[in-house]
C-alpha positions in Angstrom: -40.5 -61.9 -4.8 -36.6 -62.0 -6.0 -37.3 -61.7 -9.4 -39.5 -58.3 -8.9 -36.7 -57.3 -6.8 -34.0 -58.0 -9.6 -36.2 -56.5 -12.4 -36.7 -53.3 -10.4 -33.3 -52.9 -9.7 -32.3 -53.4 -13.4 -34.3 -50.4 -14.2 -32.0 -48.1 -12.6 -29.0 -48.9 -15.3 -30.8 -47.0 -18.2 -31.1 -44.0 -16.1 -27.6 -43.6 -15.1 -26.2 -44.5 -18.5 -28.5 -41.9 -20.3 -27.4 -39.4 -17.8 -23.9 -40.2 -18.4 -24.4 -40.0 -22.2 -25.9 -36.8 -21.7 -23.2 -35.3 -19.7 -20.4 -36.6 -21.7 -22.5 -36.1 -25.5 -19.2 -34.9 -28.0 -21.9 -33.0 -30.4 -25.2 -31.6 -30.4 -26.8 -34.3 -32.4 -26.0 -36.5 -29.9 -27.1 -34.6 -27.2 -30.3 -34.0 -28.3 -30.6 -37.9 -28.9 -30.0 -38.6 -25.7 -31.9 -36.0 -23.9 -35.1 -36.7 -26.1 -34.2 -40.8 -24.8 -34.0 -39.3 -21.4 -37.2 -37.4 -21.4 -38.8 -40.9 -22.5 -37.4 -43.0 -19.8 -37.8 -40.3 -17.1 -41.7 -39.6 -18.3 -43.7 -41.8 -16.1 -41.0 -41.9 -13.0 -40.3 -38.1 -12.8 -42.1 -36.0 -14.9 -40.2 -32.5 -13.7 -36.7 -34.2 -15.1 -38.3 -35.5 -18.1 -39.8 -32.0 -18.8 -36.6 -30.6 -18.6 -34.9 -32.8 -20.9 -37.5 -32.4 -23.3 -36.9 -28.5 -22.8 -33.2 -28.7 -23.1 -33.5 -30.8 -26.4 -36.2 -28.5 -27.8 -33.7 -25.4 -27.3 -30.6 -27.3 -28.8 -32.9 -28.0 -31.8 -34.0 -24.4 -32.4 -30.6 -23.0 -32.0 -29.0 -25.6 -34.6 -32.1 -25.1 -36.7 -32.7 -29.0 -37.8 -35.6 -30.0 -38.7 -35.3 -33.8 -37.8 -34.4 -32.6 -34.2 -37.1 -30.3 -33.7 -39.8 -33.0 -35.0 -38.3 -35.4 -32.3 -38.0 -33.0 -29.6 -41.7 -31.2 -30.0 -43.3 -34.6 -30.2 -41.4 -35.7 -27.2 -42.8 -32.6 -25.5 -46.2 -33.0 -26.8 -46.2 -36.7 -25.4 -45.6 -35.3 -22.3 -48.3 -32.8 -22.1 -50.5 -35.7 -23.2 -49.6 -37.7 -20.2 -50.2 -34.8 -18.1 -54.0 -34.4 -19.3 -52.8 -31.0 -20.6 -54.5 -32.0 -24.1 -54.4 -28.4 -25.4 -50.8 -27.7 -24.4 -49.8 -31.2 -26.5 -51.2 -29.3 -29.6 
């Protein structure tokens, strides 16, 4: 029981720290990477938070017209649609 509680508690730290990285990002590229990671971390915990992070990353990627960022952001959005069963939206 103790081990299960310890492992569950240990999973909170990455979520807290990724929020800080997003909040304090010095550049748009760092913020995009952090938002995509936030979307990955929250995907199975809080879908709405994950979708919002992916949408923000996509908007920043489009604003800066960075191909690498658009690829990663749209990939994350596609994955989020897939786990929700929206296979048409994933395309």
